[in-house]
FIKOLZA-1660 file (N, C-alpha, C; in steps of 0.1 Angstrom, whole numbers, plus 5000, padded with zeros to 4 digits):
% residues 119
   i   px   py   pz ch aa at
   1 6902 3741 9166  A  M  N
   1 6913 3739 9156  A  M CA
   1 6926 3735 9163  A  M  C
   2 6929 3741 9174  A  S  N
   2 6941 3738 9182  A  S CA
   2 6941 3724 9186  A  S  C
   3 6930 3719 9191  A  A  N
   3 6930 3705 9196  A  A CA
   3 6931 3695 9185  A  A  C
   4 6924 3698 9173  A  L  N
   4 6925 3689 9162  A  L CA
   4 6939 3688 9156  A  L  C
   5 6946 3700 9155  A  T  N
   5 6959 3700 9150  A  T CA
   5 6969 3693 9160  A  T  C
   6 6966 3695 9173  A  F  N
   6 6974 3688 9183  A  F CA
   6 6973 3673 9181  A  F  C
   7 6961 3668 9180  A  R  N
   7 6958 3654 9179  A  R CA
   7 6965 3648 9166  A  R  C
   8 6965 3656 9155  A  H  N
   8 6971 3651 9143  A  H CA
   8 6986 3651 9144  A  H  C
   9 6992 3661 9150  A  T  N
   9 7006 3663 9150  A  T CA
   9 7012 3652 9160  A  T  C
  10 7006 3651 9172  A  I  N
  10 7012 3641 9181  A  I CA
  10 7009 3627 9178  A  I  C
  11 6998 3624 9172  A  D  N
  11 6994 3611 9167  A  D CA
  11 6993 3600 9178  A  D  C
  12 7004 3597 9184  A  D  N
  12 7004 3586 9194  A  D CA
  12 7010 3592 9207  A  D  C
  13 7002 3593 9217  A  P  N
  13 7007 3600 9230  A  P CA
  13 7016 3591 9238  A  P  C
  14 7017 3578 9235  A  S  N
  14 7026 3569 9243  A  S CA
  14 7040 3570 9239  A  S  C
  15 7043 3577 9228  A  R  N
  15 7057 3579 9224  A  R CA
  15 7065 3589 9232  A  R  C
  16 7058 3596 9241  A  F  N
  16 7064 3606 9250  A  F CA
  16 7064 3601 9264  A  F  C
  17 7075 3601 9271  A  R  N
  17 7076 3596 9284  A  R CA
  17 7068 3605 9294  A  R  C
  18 7069 3618 9292  A  S  N
  18 7062 3628 9301  A  S CA
  18 7055 3638 9292  A  S  C
  19 7046 3645 9298  A  A  N
  19 7039 3655 9291  A  A CA
  19 7048 3667 9289  A  A  C
  20 7058 3669 9297  A  A  N
  20 7067 3681 9295  A  A CA
  20 7075 3679 9283  A  A  C
  21 7078 3667 9279  A  S  N
  21 7086 3665 9267  A  S CA
  21 7078 3668 9254  A  S  C
  22 7065 3669 9255  A  V  N
  22 7057 3673 9243  A  V CA
  22 7060 3688 9240  A  V  C
  23 7061 3696 9250  A  G  N
  23 7064 3710 9247  A  G CA
  23 7078 3712 9241  A  G  C
  24 7088 3703 9245  A  A  N
  24 7101 3704 9238  A  A CA
  24 7100 3699 9224  A  A  C
  25 7092 3689 9221  A  Y  N
  25 7090 3683 9208  A  Y CA
  25 7084 3694 9199  A  Y  C
  26 7075 3702 9204  A  L  N
  26 7069 3712 9196  A  L CA
  26 7077 3725 9194  A  L  C
  27 7088 3726 9201  A  G  N
  27 7097 3738 9200  A  G CA
  27 7092 3749 9209  A  G  C
  28 7086 3746 9220  A  L  N
  28 7082 3756 9229  A  L CA
  28 7091 3758 9241  A  L  C
  29 7103 3753 9240  A  T  N
  29 7113 3754 9251  A  T CA
  29 7124 3763 9246  A  T  C
  30 7131 3769 9256  A  P  N
  30 7143 3778 9252  A  P CA
  30 7154 3770 9246  A  P  C
  31 7160 3776 9236  A  R  N
  31 7172 3770 9230  A  R CA
  31 7184 3772 9240  A  R  C
  32 7192 3762 9242  A  R  N
  32 7203 3763 9251  A  R CA
  32 7216 3761 9244  A  R  C
  33 7226 3770 9247  A  N  N
  33 7239 3769 9241  A  N CA
  33 7249 3768 9253  A  N  C
  34 7255 3756 9255  A  Q  N
  34 7264 3753 9266  A  Q CA
  34 7277 3750 9260  A  Q  C
  35 7287 3756 9266  A  S  N
  35 7301 3753 9263  A  S CA
  35 7310 3757 9274  A  S  C
  36 7316 3747 9280  A  G  N
  36 7325 3750 9292  A  G CA
  36 7317 3756 9303  A  G  C
  37 7320 3768 9308  A  E  N
  37 7313 3774 9319  A  E CA
  37 7301 3783 9314  A  E  C
  38 7300 3785 9302  A  S  N
  38 7289 3794 9297  A  S CA
  38 7277 3786 9295  A  S  C
  39 7266 3792 9298  A  D  N
  39 7253 3785 9297  A  D CA
  39 7243 3796 9293  A  D  C
  40 7239 3796 9280  A  I  N
  40 7231 3807 9275  A  I CA
  40 7217 3802 9271  A  I  C
  41 7207 3808 9276  A  N  N
  41 7193 3804 9272  A  N CA
  41 7189 3814 9261  A  N  C
  42 7184 3808 9250  A  G  N
  42 7181 3817 9239  A  G CA
  42 7166 3817 9237  A  G  C
  43 7162 3820 9224  A  K  N
  43 7147 3820 9221  A  K CA
  43 7142 3806 9219  A  K  C
  44 7129 3804 9217  A  I  N
  44 7124 3791 9216  A  I CA
  44 7130 3784 9204  A  I  C
  45 7131 3771 9205  A  S  N
  45 7138 3763 9195  A  S CA
  45 7131 3761 9182  A  S  C
  46 7118 3762 9182  A  R  N
  46 7110 3762 9169  A  R CA
  46 7111 3749 9161  A  R  C
  47 7112 3738 9168  A  W  N
  47 7112 3725 9162  A  W CA
  47 7097 3721 9158  A  W  C
  48 7096 3711 9150  A  C  N
  48 7083 3705 9147  A  C CA
  48 7074 3714 9139  A  C  C
  49 7061 3713 9142  A  D  N
  49 7050 3718 9134  A  D CA
  49 7048 3733 9137  A  D  C
  50 7050 3741 9127  A  R  N
  50 7048 3756 9129  A  R CA
  50 7033 3760 9130  A  R  C
  51 7025 3753 9123  A  L  N
  51 7010 3756 9124  A  L CA
  51 7005 3753 9138  A  L  C
  52 7009 3742 9144  A  L  N
  52 7004 3739 9158  A  L CA
  52 7010 3749 9168  A  L  C
  53 7022 3752 9166  A  R  N
  53 7028 3762 9175  A  R CA
  53 7021 3776 9174  A  R  C
  54 7017 3779 9162  A  T  N
  54 7009 3792 9160  A  T CA
  54 6996 3791 9166  A  T  C
  55 6989 3780 9165  A  Y  N
  55 6976 3778 9171  A  Y CA
  55 6976 3778 9186  A  Y  C
  56 6987 3772 9192  A  L  N
  56 6988 3772 9207  A  L CA
  56 6991 3786 9212  A  L  C
  57 6999 3794 9204  A  F  N
  57 7003 3808 9208  A  F CA
  57 6990 3816 9207  A  F  C
  58 6982 3814 9197  A  E  N
  58 6969 3821 9196  A  E CA
  58 6959 3818 9207  A  E  C
  59 6959 3805 9211  A  A  N
  59 6951 3801 9222  A  A CA
  59 6955 3807 9235  A  A  C
  60 6968 3809 9237  A  A  N
  60 6973 3815 9249  A  A CA
  60 6970 3830 9249  A  A  C
  61 6970 3836 9237  A  T  N
  61 6966 3850 9236  A  T CA
  61 6952 3852 9239  A  T  C
  62 6943 3844 9234  A  V  N
  62 6929 3845 9237  A  V CA
  62 6926 3843 9251  A  V  C
  63 6933 3833 9257  A  L  N
  63 6932 3830 9271  A  L CA
  63 6935 3842 9280  A  L  C
  64 6946 3849 9276  A  L  N
  64 6950 3861 9284  A  L CA
  64 6941 3873 9282  A  L  C
  65 6937 3876 9270  A  Y  N
  65 6930 3888 9267  A  Y CA
  65 6915 3887 9267  A  Y  C
  66 6909 3876 9261  A  R  N
  66 6895 3876 9259  A  R CA
  66 6887 3868 9269  A  R  C
  67 6893 3858 9276  A  T  N
  67 6886 3850 9285  A  T CA
  67 6883 3857 9298  A  T  C
  68 6871 3857 9302  A  K  N
  68 6867 3864 9315  A  K CA
  68 6867 3854 9327  A  K  C
  69 6865 3841 9324  A  K  N
  69 6864 3831 9334  A  K CA
  69 6877 3829 9340  A  K  C
  70 6877 3827 9354  A  W  N
  70 6890 3825 9361  A  W CA
  70 6895 3811 9358  A  W  C
  71 6907 3809 9356  A  S  N
  71 6913 3795 9355  A  S CA
  71 6928 3796 9360  A  S  C
  72 6933 3785 9363  A  S  N
  72 6947 3784 9368  A  S CA
  72 6957 3789 9357  A  S  C
  73 6953 3787 9344  A  L  N
  73 6961 3793 9334  A  L CA
  73 6960 3808 9332  A  L  C
  74 6948 3813 9334  A  R  N
  74 6946 3827 9333  A  R CA
  74 6953 3835 9345  A  R  C
  75 6954 3828 9356  A  A  N
  75 6961 3834 9368  A  A CA
  75 6975 3837 9365  A  A  C
  76 6981 3832 9354  A  R  N
  76 6995 3834 9351  A  R CA
  76 6998 3847 9345  A  R  C
  77 6988 3856 9345  A  D  N
  77 6991 3869 9339  A  D CA
  77 7001 3878 9346  A  D  C
  78 7004 3874 9359  A  W  N
  78 7015 3880 9366  A  W CA
  78 7029 3877 9359  A  W  C
  79 7029 3866 9352  A  L  N
  79 7041 3863 9345  A  L CA
  79 7044 3873 9334  A  L  C
  80 7033 3878 9327  A  A  N
  80 7035 3888 9317  A  A CA
  80 7041 3901 9322  A  A  C
  81 7038 3904 9334  A  K  N
  81 7044 3916 9340  A  K CA
  81 7058 3914 9344  A  K  C
  82 7062 3902 9347  A  R  N
  82 7075 3899 9351  A  R CA
  82 7085 3897 9340  A  R  C
  83 7081 3889 9330  A  I  N
  83 7091 3885 9319  A  I CA
  83 7087 3890 9305  A  I  C
  84 7075 3896 9304  A  G  N
  84 7071 3901 9291  A  G CA
  84 7059 3893 9286  A  G  C
  85 7051 3899 9278  A  M  N
  85 7039 3893 9273  A  M CA
  85 7042 3881 9263  A  M  C
  86 7052 3883 9254  A  N  N
  86 7054 3872 9245  A  N CA
  86 7060 3859 9251  A  N  C
  87 7069 3861 9261  A  K  N
  87 7074 3849 9268  A  K CA
  87 7063 3843 9277  A  K  C
  88 7054 3851 9282  A  A  N
  88 7043 3846 9290  A  A CA
  88 7034 3837 9281  A  A  C
  89 7031 3842 9269  A  K  N
  89 7023 3835 9260  A  K CA
  89 7029 3821 9256  A  K  C
  90 7042 3821 9254  A  V  N
  90 7049 3808 9251  A  V CA
  90 7048 3799 9263  A  V  C
  91 7050 3804 9275  A  A  N
  91 7049 3796 9287  A  A CA
  91 7034 3790 9289  A  A  C
  92 7024 3798 9286  A  I  N
  92 7011 3793 9287  A  I CA
  92 7008 3783 9276  A  I  C
  93 7013 3786 9264  A  A  N
  93 7011 3776 9253  A  A CA
  93 7018 3763 9256  A  A  C
  94 7029 3763 9263  A  R  N
  94 7036 3751 9267  A  R CA
  94 7027 3744 9278  A  R  C
  95 7021 3751 9287  A  K  N
  95 7012 3745 9297  A  K CA
  95 7000 3740 9291  A  K  C
  96 6995 3746 9280  A  I  N
  96 6983 3740 9273  A  I CA
  96 6987 3727 9267  A  I  C
  97 6999 3726 9261  A  T  N
  97 7003 3713 9256  A  T CA
  97 7003 3702 9266  A  T  C
  98 7008 3705 9278  A  V  N
  98 7008 3696 9289  A  V CA
  98 6994 3691 9293  A  V  C
  99 6985 3701 9294  A  I  N
  99 6971 3698 9297  A  I CA
  99 6965 3690 9286  A  I  C
 100 6967 3693 9273  A  L  N
 100 6961 3685 9263  A  L CA
 100 6966 3671 9262  A  L  C
 101 6979 3669 9264  A  H  N
 101 6985 3656 9264  A  H CA
 101 6981 3648 9276  A  H  C
 102 6985 3653 9288  A  C  N
 102 6984 3645 9300  A  C CA
 102 6969 3644 9305  A  C  C
 103 6963 3655 9307  A  V  N
 103 6950 3655 9314  A  V CA
 103 6939 3650 9304  A  V  C
 104 6938 3655 9293  A  I  N
 104 6927 3653 9284  A  I CA
 104 6929 3640 9276  A  I  C
 105 6941 3638 9270  A  W  N
 105 6943 3627 9260  A  W CA
 105 6947 3614 9267  A  W  C
 106 6957 3614 9276  A  V  N
 106 6961 3602 9282  A  V CA
 106 6952 3597 9293  A  V  C
 107 6949 3606 9303  A  D  N
 107 6940 3603 9314  A  D CA
 107 6925 3603 9310  A  D  C
 108 6922 3609 9299  A  E  N
 108 6908 3610 9295  A  E CA
 108 6899 3616 9305  A  E  C
 109 6903 3627 9311  A  T  N
 109 6895 3635 9320  A  T CA
 109 6893 3649 9314  A  T  C
 110 6884 3656 9320  A  S  N
 110 6882 3670 9315  A  S CA
 110 6890 3680 9323  A  S  C
 111 6892 3691 9317  A  F  N
 111 6900 3702 9323  A  F CA
 111 6892 3709 9334  A  F  C
 112 6898 3710 9346  A  D  N
 112 6892 3716 9357  A  D CA
 112 6897 3731 9357  A  D  C
 113 6887 3740 9356  A  W  N
 113 6891 3754 9356  A  W CA
 113 6896 3759 9369  A  W  C
 114 6892 3752 9380  A  G  N
 114 6897 3756 9393  A  G CA
 114 6889 3768 9399  A  G  C
 115 6893 3772 9411  A  H  N
 115 6886 3783 9417  A  H CA
 115 6897 3793 9422  A  H  C
 116 6893 3806 9422  A  A  N
 116 6902 3816 9427  A  A CA
 116 6905 3815 9441  A  A  C
 117 6917 3816 9446  A  K  N
 117 6921 3815 9460  A  K CA
 117 6917 3828 9467  A  K  C
 118 6912 3826 9479  A  A  N
 118 6908 3838 9487  A  A CA
 118 6921 3845 9492  A  A  C
 119 6921 3858 9491  A  A  N
 119 6934 3865 9495  A  A CA
 119 6935 3866 9510  A  A  C
% end
């Protein structure tokens, strides 16, 4: 469902210069309030499609809690310990948008789960 909703919402991948701008378009980046010397990072901006943002957030949740297979995205669980679980889920959802846009849709390649690095 996430991939279908992503495909429907984005529609034309060439309208974005980079894959990182897709996350900003979907409202998965922090809101910034700048004035003079103050620079405040707020909560996510919540622009665009709420349904797609919800699906991506759920996909990040499933990836963190239910998936047993190692992946480079799953290895980001250290982020949850550092900044909190909800912010980590948003960061992983933003990374999923980059993977869906750049790797799978534009380059037409498959996602590489990767291998765990030896300690």
